[in-house]
All heavy atoms as an XYZ file, in Angstrom:
855
protein
N      33.444     36.823     18.838
C      33.860     38.142     18.403
C      32.766     39.113     18.663
O      31.558     38.787     18.487
C      34.041     37.874     16.772
C      34.479     39.132     16.157
S      34.794     39.040     14.331
C      35.812     37.556     14.217
N      33.004     40.260     18.943
C      32.014     41.245     19.361
C      31.563     41.935     18.138
O      32.113     41.925     16.983
C      32.643     42.273     20.214
O      33.534     43.212     19.487
N      30.399     42.668     18.206
C      29.778     43.334     17.095
C      30.754     44.420     16.575
O      30.845     44.637     15.341
N      31.514     45.045     17.448
C      32.417     46.082     16.976
C      33.634     45.579     16.352
O      33.997     46.066     15.202
C      32.870     46.876     18.147
C      31.778     47.733     18.795
C      34.154     47.830     17.809
C      31.998     48.317     20.121
N      33.981     44.412     16.603
C      35.033     43.724     15.914
C      34.572     43.271     14.502
O      35.301     43.366     13.604
C      35.590     42.380     16.559
C      36.406     42.751     17.848
C      36.558     41.570     18.830
O      35.703     40.641     18.873
O      37.726     41.563     19.309
N      33.317     42.679     14.444
C      32.801     42.429     13.086
C      32.684     43.675     12.199
O      32.940     43.626     10.995
C      31.469     41.682     13.262
C      30.630     41.507     11.902
C      31.643     40.349     14.095
N      32.189     44.753     12.697
C      32.156     46.021     11.888
C      33.374     46.419     11.417
O      33.704     46.748     10.275
C      31.517     47.158     12.917
C      29.893     46.844     13.153
C      31.689     48.425     12.177
C      29.440     47.722     14.121
N      34.463     46.475     12.306
C      35.823     46.832     11.941
C      36.315     45.871     10.791
O      36.957     46.358      9.806
C      36.842     46.890     13.097
C      36.416     48.021     13.993
O      35.805     49.013     13.678
N      36.817     47.790     15.320
N      36.159     44.606     11.010
C      36.571     43.650      9.967
C      35.787     43.846      8.521
O      36.380     43.719      7.692
C      36.428     42.265     10.449
C      37.546     41.867     11.490
C      37.315     40.400     11.945
N      38.216     40.173     12.966
C      38.755     39.080     13.139
N      38.604     37.967     12.376
N      39.754     38.760     14.129
N      34.626     44.125      8.716
C      33.777     44.292      7.526
C      34.237     45.573      6.789
O      34.302     45.610      5.445
C      32.338     44.413      7.853
N      34.548     46.615      7.372
C      35.041     47.814      6.804
C      36.420     47.564      6.124
O      36.646     47.960      5.117
C      35.023     49.001      7.855
C      33.631     49.317      8.189
C      35.830     50.145      7.334
C      33.498     50.384      9.378
N      37.269     46.816      6.850
C      38.569     46.508      6.246
C      38.434     45.607      5.068
O      39.059     45.790      4.147
C      39.449     45.848      7.393
N      37.534     44.635      5.071
C      37.308     43.864      3.945
C      36.763     44.588      2.783
O      37.182     44.360      1.560
C      36.434     42.681      4.366
N      35.806     45.564      3.020
C      35.411     46.266      1.988
C      36.392     47.263      1.417
O      36.434     47.457      0.125
N      37.182     47.772      2.160
C      38.304     48.623      1.650
C      39.185     47.828      0.668
O      39.737     48.329     -0.221
C      39.006     49.279      2.775
C      38.171     50.319      3.415
C      38.796     50.968      4.732
O      39.849     50.256      5.282
O      38.338     51.917      5.217
N      39.372     46.673      1.114
C      40.356     45.662      0.367
C      39.797     45.187     -0.832
O      40.426     45.091     -1.852
C      40.909     44.572      1.331
C      41.955     43.730      0.710
C      42.343     42.596      1.648
C      43.358     41.796      1.027
N      43.771     40.653      1.906
N      38.523     44.594     -0.751
C      38.004     43.799     -1.814
C      36.871     44.472     -2.553
O      36.465     44.112     -3.755
C      37.378     42.522     -1.168
C      38.336     41.568     -0.562
S      37.704     40.033      0.010
C      36.351     40.554      1.158
N      36.373     45.646     -2.052
C      35.315     46.382     -2.823
C      33.900     45.747     -2.399
O      33.710     44.701     -1.841
N      32.894     46.592     -2.696
C      31.569     46.453     -2.412
C      30.915     45.036     -2.935
O      30.252     44.344     -2.063
C      30.737     47.535     -3.077
C      29.384     47.971     -2.535
C      29.611     48.481     -1.100
C      28.908     49.075     -3.273
N      31.310     44.689     -4.087
C      30.651     43.494     -4.765
C      31.195     42.242     -4.179
O      30.576     41.152     -4.441
C      30.798     43.636     -6.293
C      30.408     44.885     -6.813
C      28.770     44.840     -7.033
N      28.487     46.166     -7.646
C      27.302     46.696     -7.414
N      26.345     46.169     -6.748
N      26.808     47.851     -7.975
N      32.337     42.222     -3.529
C      32.873     40.953     -3.125
C      32.459     40.579     -1.644
O      33.071     39.466     -1.126
C      34.428     41.115     -3.119
N      31.631     41.258     -1.016
C      31.297     41.121      0.410
C      30.093     40.202      0.642
O      29.162     40.198     -0.132
C      31.069     42.467      1.066
C      32.206     43.364      0.973
C      31.732     44.842      1.615
C      33.451     42.981      1.665
N      30.204     39.450      1.616
C      29.080     38.755      2.218
C      27.906     39.714      2.629
O      28.168     40.853      2.869
C      29.472     37.764      3.320
N      26.744     39.265      2.732
C      25.588     40.114      2.984
C      25.725     40.982      4.373
O      25.482     42.197      4.182
C      24.403     39.215      3.173
C      24.596     38.058      2.284
C      26.222     37.902      2.346
N      26.270     40.471      5.380
C      26.362     41.299      6.522
C      27.462     42.242      6.316
O      27.379     43.439      6.779
C      26.644     40.361      7.734
C      26.865     41.099      9.184
C      25.638     42.005      9.507
C      27.170     40.177     10.145
N      28.576     41.815      5.796
C      29.709     42.726      5.578
C      29.229     43.992      4.620
O      29.656     45.091      4.783
C      30.812     41.958      4.903
C      31.606     41.002      5.718
C      32.593     40.200      4.999
O      32.281     39.869      3.837
O      33.599     39.861      5.549
N      28.501     43.505      3.563
C      28.089     44.556      2.584
C      27.166     45.588      3.226
O      27.311     46.794      2.958
C      27.291     43.803      1.562
C      26.627     44.746      0.377
C      27.684     45.528     -0.258
C      25.770     43.908     -0.569
N      26.188     45.146      4.129
C      25.480     46.125      4.863
C      26.334     47.134      5.666
O      26.134     48.319      5.593
C      24.440     45.519      5.792
O      23.622     44.677      4.999
C      23.666     46.341      6.622
N      27.260     46.506      6.375
C      28.059     47.418      7.291
C      28.893     48.372      6.450
O      29.051     49.425      6.652
C      29.003     46.553      8.037
C      28.285     45.616      9.083
C      30.052     47.332      8.795
C      29.017     44.515      9.735
N      29.633     47.699      5.403
C      30.526     48.625      4.608
C      29.638     49.662      3.864
O      30.217     50.849      3.652
C      31.316     47.698      3.660
C      32.297     48.424      2.823
C      33.424     49.023      3.506
C      32.160     48.688      1.487
C      34.322     49.798      2.702
C      33.166     49.403      0.751
C      34.279     49.937      1.388
N      28.592     49.242      3.225
C      27.803     50.340      2.464
C      27.362     51.448      3.310
O      27.449     52.635      2.919
C      26.488     49.577      1.803
N      26.984     51.238      4.654
C      26.755     52.336      5.531
C      27.817     53.199      5.849
O      27.794     54.362      5.797
C      26.011     51.866      6.803
C      24.588     51.131      6.406
C      25.816     52.870      7.849
C      24.139     50.397      7.548
N      28.939     52.513      6.118
C      30.162     53.280      6.503
C      30.609     54.140      5.258
O      30.970     55.234      5.363
C      31.305     52.219      6.784
N      30.648     53.513      4.002
C      31.066     54.303      2.725
C      30.073     55.502      2.681
O      30.526     56.517      2.296
C      30.924     53.354      1.599
C      32.089     52.533      1.531
C      33.454     53.247      1.185
O      33.755     53.496     -0.065
O      34.163     53.629      2.205
N      28.784     55.283      2.756
C      27.866     56.435      2.668
C      28.229     57.517      3.601
O      28.178     58.643      3.266
C      26.447     56.010      2.753
N      28.399     57.061      4.914
C      28.667     58.050      5.906
C      29.894     58.885      5.560
O      30.059     60.168      5.749
C      28.857     57.396      7.212
C      27.507     56.930      7.737
C      27.609     56.212      9.093
O      28.708     55.925      9.499
O      26.572     56.058      9.793
N      30.992     58.177      5.247
C      32.330     58.885      4.915
C      32.213     59.769      3.719
O      32.615     61.029      3.770
C      33.414     57.635      4.712
C      34.641     58.395      4.113
C      33.675     57.056      6.022
N      31.572     59.241      2.695
C      31.422     60.135      1.403
C      30.616     61.309      1.696
O      30.949     62.488      1.387
C      31.050     59.437      0.246
C      32.068     58.587     -0.484
C      32.458     57.421     -0.107
C      32.860     59.226     -1.532
C      33.473     56.638     -0.794
C      33.853     58.571     -2.237
C      34.334     57.415     -1.849
O      35.188     56.712     -2.501
N      29.533     61.103      2.325
C      28.558     62.190      2.558
C      29.120     63.330      3.584
O      29.047     64.451      3.485
C      27.310     61.760      3.170
S      26.294     60.841      1.875
N      29.842     62.739      4.608
C      30.463     63.738      5.590
C      31.582     64.430      5.003
O      31.878     65.742      5.275
C      31.100     62.899      6.870
C      29.977     62.344      7.719
O      28.833     62.686      7.651
O      30.399     61.456      8.579
N      32.408     63.953      4.091
C      33.595     64.461      3.498
C      33.394     65.359      2.304
O      33.646     66.470      2.272
C      34.718     63.383      3.313
C      36.064     63.927      2.805
C      36.962     62.899      2.651
C      38.212     63.485      2.168
N      39.138     62.428      1.591
N      32.742     64.664      1.287
C      32.678     65.269      0.053
C      31.241     65.503     -0.604
O      31.071     66.015     -1.671
C      33.518     64.559     -0.997
C      34.912     64.554     -0.742
O      35.525     65.536     -0.368
O      35.575     63.451     -0.843
N      30.239     64.829      0.174
C      28.910     64.887     -0.343
C      28.454     63.700     -1.124
O      29.274     62.845     -1.599
N      27.215     63.355     -1.166
C      26.606     62.195     -1.778
C      26.994     62.009     -3.220
O      27.109     60.964     -3.864
C      25.192     62.004     -1.479
C      24.671     60.670     -1.765
C      24.433     63.080     -2.316
C      23.361     60.295     -1.245
N      27.098     63.061     -3.924
C      27.607     63.150     -5.324
C      28.878     62.481     -5.532
O      29.081     61.644     -6.489
C      27.545     64.569     -5.945
C      28.342     65.543     -5.201
O      28.466     65.458     -3.978
O      28.916     66.489     -5.840
N      29.791     62.515     -4.568
C      31.101     61.830     -4.499
C      30.834     60.284     -4.465
O      31.573     59.536     -5.120
C      32.031     62.435     -3.521
N      29.888     59.942     -3.579
C      29.588     58.481     -3.492
C      28.981     57.945     -4.640
O      29.467     56.845     -5.227
C      28.472     58.340     -2.294
C      28.083     56.864     -2.060
C      29.041     56.195     -1.311
C      26.751     56.902     -1.304
N      28.270     58.622     -5.370
C      27.556     58.240     -6.661
C      28.640     58.224     -7.744
O      28.675     57.239     -8.461
C      26.426     59.195     -7.043
C      25.272     59.042     -5.998
C      25.885     58.825     -8.436
C      24.122     60.049     -6.163
N      29.526     59.163     -7.849
C      30.621     59.087     -8.703
C      31.484     57.849     -8.508
O      31.962     57.269     -9.462
C      31.444     60.362     -8.671
C      30.904     61.570     -9.392
C      31.960     62.740     -9.639
N      32.589     63.170     -8.314
C      32.137     64.091     -7.611
N      30.904     64.503     -7.891
N      32.674     64.381     -6.490
N      31.691     57.580     -7.241
C      32.588     56.316     -6.833
C      31.955     55.082     -7.287
O      32.661     54.270     -7.918
C      32.956     56.447     -5.471
C      33.571     55.170     -4.862
C      34.952     54.996     -5.427
N      35.641     53.892     -4.727
C      35.719     52.639     -5.173
N      35.182     52.355     -6.371
N      36.326     51.714     -4.559
N      30.724     54.817     -6.905
C      30.064     53.639     -7.152
C      28.996     53.545     -8.284
O      28.578     52.437     -8.684
C      29.405     53.282     -5.800
C      30.360     52.820     -4.844
C      30.674     53.807     -3.768
C      30.963     51.673     -4.800
C      31.676     53.412     -2.787
C      31.976     51.313     -3.814
C      32.277     52.213     -2.914
O      33.263     51.846     -1.852
N      28.660     54.663     -8.759
C      27.645     54.748     -9.824
C      26.214     54.772     -9.310
O      26.003     54.116     -8.273
N      25.228     55.335    -10.089
C      23.958     55.452     -9.595
C      23.258     54.119     -9.631
O      22.318     53.872     -8.922
C      23.184     56.406    -10.470
O      23.188     55.941    -11.856
N      23.710     53.117    -10.316
C      23.239     51.802    -10.350
C      23.441     51.101     -9.075
O      22.829     49.943     -8.705
C      23.597     50.976    -11.509
C      25.168     50.752    -11.572
O      25.942     51.706    -11.186
O      25.623     49.663    -11.962
N      24.412     51.533     -8.231
C      24.741     50.921     -6.945
C      23.833     51.484     -5.874
O      23.817     51.012     -4.755
C      26.214     50.976     -6.633
O      26.462     52.425     -6.290
N      23.059     52.529     -6.116
C      22.162     53.147     -5.056
C      21.337     52.082     -4.357
O      21.057     52.235     -3.134
C      21.469     54.359     -5.617
C      22.391     55.561     -5.756
C      21.593     56.625     -6.581
C      22.805     56.059     -4.475
N      20.722     51.163     -5.104
C      19.826     50.139     -4.335
C      20.663     49.428     -3.318
O      19.999     49.028     -2.282
C      19.292     49.267     -5.462
C      19.377     50.075     -6.763
C      20.605     50.994     -6.605
N      21.879     49.115     -3.557
C      22.766     48.399     -2.518
C      22.761     49.296     -1.294
O      22.671     48.758     -0.171
C      24.147     48.301     -3.068
C      25.145     47.623     -1.963
C      24.202     47.211     -4.260
N      23.004     50.632     -1.403
C      23.021     51.454     -0.281
C      21.731     51.624      0.441
O      21.587     51.576      1.690
C      23.676     52.862     -0.708
C      25.049     52.760     -1.012
C      25.404     52.495     -2.447
C      26.070     52.834     -0.046
C      26.868     52.514     -2.751
C      27.402     52.698     -0.442
C      27.879     52.517     -1.781
N      20.779     51.795     -0.354
C      19.379     51.888      0.248
C      18.954     50.674      0.999
O      18.354     50.704      2.136
C      18.349     52.084     -0.975
N      19.382     49.440      0.409
C      19.110     48.187      1.259
C      19.742     48.083      2.520
O      19.289     47.637      3.602
C      19.389     47.037      0.241
C      19.030     45.734      0.938
O      17.760     45.396      1.131
N      19.939     44.796      1.206
N      21.040     48.569      2.561
C      21.872     48.574      3.787
C      21.090     49.430      4.882
O      21.020     48.980      6.008
C      23.221     49.108      3.510
N      20.704     50.615      4.372
C      19.870     51.484      5.425
C      18.583     50.725      5.817
O      18.097     50.816      6.952
C      19.856     52.842      4.932
C      21.069     53.639      5.021
C      21.915     53.781      3.820
C      21.553     54.080      6.223
C      23.088     54.343      4.067
C      22.747     54.805      6.307
C      23.417     55.060      5.270
N      17.946     50.151      4.817
C      16.697     49.417      5.119
C      16.973     48.273      6.184
O      16.213     48.154      7.209
C      16.018     48.833      3.963
O      15.782     49.792      3.037
C      14.864     47.961      4.321
N      18.009     47.647      5.979
C      18.456     46.507      6.987
C      18.562     46.976      8.478
O      18.155     46.286      9.396
C      19.652     45.866      6.512
C      19.619     44.996      5.333
C      18.939     43.719      5.814
O      19.112     43.097      6.737
O      17.843     43.298      4.957
N      19.164     48.278      8.625
C      19.161     48.754      9.986
C      18.075     49.526     10.584
O      18.090     50.103     11.553
C      20.560     49.438     10.294
C      20.534     50.770      9.404
C      21.753     48.509      9.918
C      21.647     51.728      9.846
N      17.004     49.713      9.640
C      15.800     50.448     10.018
C      15.817     51.869      9.777
O      14.886     52.525     10.296
N      16.738     52.279      8.984
C      16.851     53.801      8.662
C      16.031     53.983      7.380
O      16.556     54.269      6.330
C      18.256     54.289      8.625
N      14.669     53.876      7.592
C      13.836     53.812      6.375
C      13.759     55.201      5.630
O      13.585     55.203      4.382
C      12.434     53.497      6.833
C      12.359     52.192      7.511
S      13.371     50.730      6.690
C      12.150     50.445      5.398
N      13.858     56.328      6.277
C      13.884     57.654      5.594
C      15.087     57.838      4.689
O      15.086     58.162      3.579
C      13.862     58.812      6.678
C      13.384     60.086      6.004
C      13.182     61.250      6.987
O      13.068     60.830      8.358
O      12.971     62.295      6.611
N      16.248     57.307      5.132
C      17.615     57.311      4.289
C      17.289     56.483      3.243
O      17.706     56.690      2.155
C      18.735     56.934      5.242
C      20.064     56.884      4.387
C      18.943     57.845      6.355
N      16.863     55.166      3.459
C      16.697     54.213      2.407
C      15.702     54.676      1.362
O      15.987     54.580      0.133
C      16.116     52.915      2.968
N      14.727     55.389      1.722
C      13.740     55.912      0.827
C      14.312     57.052     -0.037
O      14.120     57.073     -1.260
C      12.415     56.421      1.534
N      15.168     57.830      0.545
C      15.774     58.959     -0.170
C      16.757     58.284     -1.123
O      16.831     58.760     -2.287
C      16.534     59.844      0.890
O      17.267     60.883      0.269
N      17.535     57.380     -0.835
C      18.481     56.784     -1.814
C      17.732     56.036     -2.941
O      18.165     56.070     -4.014
C      19.484     55.783     -1.084
C      20.481     56.505     -0.022
C      21.106     55.406      0.746
C      21.350     57.288     -0.864
N      16.632     55.372     -2.511
C      15.887     54.717     -3.595
C      15.404     55.806     -4.567
O      15.329     55.516     -5.790
C      14.750     54.037     -2.999
O      15.268     52.872     -2.314
N      14.889     56.974     -4.125
C      14.398     58.077     -4.961
C      15.379     58.490     -5.900
O      15.229     58.679     -7.008
C      13.727     59.128     -4.126
N      16.656     58.482     -5.353
C      17.693     59.042     -6.295
C      17.935     58.048     -7.302
O      18.248     58.355     -8.578
C      19.058     59.148     -5.480
C      19.287     60.536     -4.781
C      20.503     60.379     -3.812
C      19.367     61.609     -5.794
N      17.915     56.769     -6.962
C      18.139     55.579     -7.964
C      17.117     55.499     -9.004
O      17.339     55.185    -10.053
N      15.860     55.920     -8.695
C      14.776     55.797     -9.590
C      14.759     56.893    -10.589
O      14.133     56.738    -11.709
C      13.493     55.824     -8.822
C      13.282     54.527     -8.003
C      12.013     54.746     -7.015
O      11.317     55.669     -7.082
O      11.745     53.628     -6.386
N      15.262     58.130    -10.318
C      15.049     59.275    -11.063
C      15.930     59.119    -12.505
O      15.578     59.606    -13.507
C      15.525     60.555    -10.556
O      16.964     60.428    -10.069
C      14.642     60.669     -9.252
N      17.040     58.417    -12.425
C      17.942     58.306    -13.531
C      18.765     59.624    -13.735
O      19.866     59.560    -14.321
N      18.418     60.765    -13.110
C      19.097     61.916    -12.994
C      19.206     62.236    -11.562
O      18.546     61.510    -10.832
C      18.421     63.143    -13.851
C      18.829     63.170    -15.166
C      17.060     63.135    -13.615
N      20.105     63.132    -11.268
C      20.183     63.355     -9.840
C      19.990     64.923     -9.560
O      20.911     65.671     -9.382
C      21.681     63.043     -9.294
O      22.666     63.660    -10.248
C      21.956     61.676     -9.301
N      18.698     65.196     -9.260
C      18.205     66.516     -9.018
C      18.905     67.073     -7.733
O      18.931     66.282     -6.753
C      16.701     66.496     -8.748
C      16.236     65.187     -9.453
C      17.464     64.251     -9.359
N      19.209     68.201     -7.699
C      19.952     68.835     -6.508
C      19.209     68.585     -5.231
O      19.787     68.328     -4.127
C      20.402     70.321     -6.719
C      21.248     70.875     -5.719
C      22.615     70.161     -5.564
O      23.221     69.807     -6.514
O      23.006     69.967     -4.381
N      17.900     68.818     -5.302
C      17.089     68.755     -3.951
C      17.156     67.402     -3.535
O      17.214     67.058     -2.280
C      15.706     69.262     -4.195
C      14.846     68.397     -4.929
N      14.908     68.325     -6.307
C      13.841     67.504     -4.586
C      13.962     67.414     -6.738
N      13.299     66.952     -5.631
N      17.128     66.234     -4.327
C      17.160     64.978     -3.830
C      18.635     64.603     -3.312
O      18.642     63.895     -2.353
C      16.800     63.847     -4.878
C      15.338     63.943     -5.414
C      15.110     62.882     -6.532
C      14.482     63.702     -4.338
N      19.622     65.046     -4.032
C      21.009     64.869     -3.540
C      21.182     65.522     -2.180
O      21.682     64.844     -1.275
C      22.019     65.470     -4.513
C      22.191     64.822     -5.786
C      23.079     65.691     -6.813
C      22.865     63.525     -5.526
N      20.738     66.719     -2.029
C      20.848     67.530     -0.738
C      19.989     66.705      0.380
O      20.493     66.640      1.494
C      20.371     68.844     -0.915
O      20.434     69.558      0.255
N      18.893     66.335      0.124
C      18.103     65.631      1.156
C      18.782     64.301      1.659
O      18.844     64.120      2.826
C      16.670     65.430      0.568
N      19.172     63.556      0.675
C      19.829     62.244      0.982
C      21.128     62.460      1.864
O      21.408     61.874      2.826
C      20.160     61.516     -0.221
N      21.831     63.507      1.368
C      23.146     63.860      2.088
C      22.903     64.253      3.525
O      23.515     63.925      4.421
C      23.873     64.955      1.272
C      25.327     65.085      1.677
O      26.167     64.267      1.341
N      25.654     65.894      2.588
N      21.736     65.191      3.683
C      21.464     65.629      5.059
C      21.015     64.527      5.913
O      21.355     64.523      7.042
C      20.350     66.757      4.865
C      20.905     67.997      4.331
O      22.056     68.240      4.246
O      20.064     68.901      3.983
N      20.199     63.631      5.311
C      19.747     62.465      6.192
C      20.936     61.539      6.676
O      20.894     61.159      7.839
C      18.836     61.566      5.389
C      17.416     62.243      5.104
C      16.572     61.431      4.082
C      16.571     62.459      6.330
N      21.816     61.372      5.840
C      22.999     60.543      6.132
C      23.954     61.237      7.110
O      24.270     60.629      8.095
C      23.786     59.888      4.864
C      22.844     59.084      4.104
C      25.084     59.282      5.211
C      23.303     58.663      2.637
N      24.226     62.516      6.758
C      25.097     63.248      7.746
C      24.497     63.326      9.025
O      25.235     63.504     10.083
C      25.681     64.506      7.115
O      24.536     65.349      6.882
C      26.491     64.352      5.843
N      23.154     63.368      9.080
C      22.358     63.609     10.323
C      22.266     62.355     10.965
O      21.592     62.343     12.177
N      22.517     61.142     10.396
C      22.329     59.978     10.925
C      20.790     59.589     11.419
O      20.485     59.182     12.460
C      23.192     59.395     12.155
C      24.793     59.715     11.965
C      25.239     59.018     10.732
N      26.792     59.147     10.772
C      27.559     59.936      9.992
N      26.834     60.839      9.229
N      28.819     59.852     10.014
N      20.034     60.191     10.532
C      18.553     60.174     10.682
C      17.962     58.746     10.713
O      18.169     57.996      9.824
C      17.870     61.014      9.757
C      16.245     60.901      9.838
C      18.241     62.515      9.899
N      17.307     58.412     11.881
C      16.729     57.093     12.047
C      17.591     55.913     12.419
O      17.136     54.885     12.536
N      18.928     56.339     12.707
C      19.743     55.233     13.259
C      20.986     55.876     13.959
O      21.162     57.109     13.852
C      20.291     54.346     12.053
C      21.408     55.036     11.233
C      22.669     54.851     11.313
C      21.037     56.004     10.260
C      23.740     55.329     10.622
C      21.840     56.625      9.486
C      23.317     56.311      9.655
O      24.226     56.867      8.812
N      21.729     55.082     14.576
C      22.955     55.477     15.349
C      23.963     54.323     15.293
O      23.641     53.239     14.797
C      22.636     55.789     16.821
O      22.259     54.599     17.428
N      25.180     54.548     15.509
C      26.106     53.507     15.631
C      25.702     52.407     16.472
O      25.910     51.247     16.111
C      27.482     54.186     16.077
C      28.575     53.062     16.120
C      29.130     52.741     14.879
C      29.065     52.531     17.377
C      30.165     51.759     14.912
C      30.106     51.592     17.284
C      30.672     51.190     16.037
O      31.613     50.324     16.064
N      25.048     52.613     17.666
C      24.481     51.655     18.469
C      23.581     50.779     17.769
O      23.555     49.524     18.039
C      23.935     52.271     19.758
C      25.010     52.888     20.740
C      25.443     54.412     20.177
O      24.775     54.998     19.435
O      26.621     54.731     20.515
N      22.719     51.370     16.913
C      21.792     50.541     16.088
C      22.499     49.558     15.236
O      22.089     48.470     15.122
C      20.824     51.493     15.254
C      19.928     52.237     15.978
O      20.019     53.485     15.948
N      18.939     51.796     16.805
N      23.576     49.989     14.629
C      24.280     49.107     13.781
C      25.032     48.095     14.598
O      24.901     46.802     14.144
C      25.410     50.008     13.080
C      24.763     50.991     12.156
C      26.335     49.105     12.181
C      25.585     52.120     11.535
N      25.552     48.406     15.710
C      26.111     47.362     16.550
C      25.152     46.216     16.953
O      25.373     45.067     16.923
C      26.814     47.978     17.875
C      27.272     46.904     18.860
C      28.056     48.862     17.352
N      23.910     46.730     17.433
C      22.802     45.865     17.727
C      22.409     45.006     16.668
O      22.176     43.740     16.803
C      21.696     46.669     18.234
O      22.074     47.389     19.503
C      20.436     45.726     18.661
N      22.385     45.557     15.418
C      21.964     44.818     14.282
C      22.994     43.646     13.935
O      22.731     42.529     13.686
C      21.967     45.719     13.092
C      21.891     45.047     11.814
C      20.558     44.655     11.186
C      22.961     44.867     10.931
C      20.425     44.087     10.006
C      22.813     44.238      9.750
C      21.691     43.806      9.164
O      21.546     43.131      7.983
N      24.365     44.021     14.065
C      25.416     43.064     13.794
C      25.402     42.011     14.914
O      25.528     40.828     14.512
C      26.808     43.798     13.800
C      27.880     42.808     13.773
C      26.880     44.738     12.498
N      25.287     42.357     16.132
C      25.304     41.408     17.199
C      24.144     40.370     17.141
O      24.211     39.227     17.603
C      25.215     42.143     18.513
C      26.670     42.747     18.745
C      26.649     43.446     20.127
O      25.725     43.784     20.724
O      27.934     43.830     20.532
N      22.967     40.812     16.587
C      21.922     39.840     16.387
C      22.090     38.949     15.304
O      21.498     37.806     15.253
C      20.510     40.730     16.134
N      23.133     39.088     14.478
C      23.464     38.248     13.347
C      24.735     37.538     13.368
O      24.992     36.720     12.456
C      23.382     39.120     12.018
C      21.908     39.457     11.591
C      21.854     40.707     10.848
N      20.454     41.074     10.596
C      19.588     41.486     11.550
N      20.010     41.910     12.704
N      18.312     41.785     11.145
N      25.370     37.701     14.508
C      26.609     36.887     14.663
C      26.431     35.720     15.760
O      25.637     35.702     16.420
C      27.979     37.634     14.931
C      27.618     38.612     16.169
C      28.219     38.566     13.702
C      28.946     39.376     16.644
């Protein structure tokens, strides 16, 4: 199975079963995909409303896994505050929509190294 096939299956599994039911590799893939979709479409505040601020470490870890450290740090900062200051929300959203520190190719490479 190719990395792209694994990515597609992980996203489908996440859509069907949810974040908490996924194996570690699937979780990393799905968390990144969800963050991208929510940030691109409705903004990071929609992601937080959907999953709760207590899930931000899951998203931060996913970005850490693929080496997107600036995104991970931004999400971690949001999770630590207990509140969501607009400047932190905006910064995290901009980093994710800008795909700062990673690309789809990075994700494929990450997945292929683990299958």
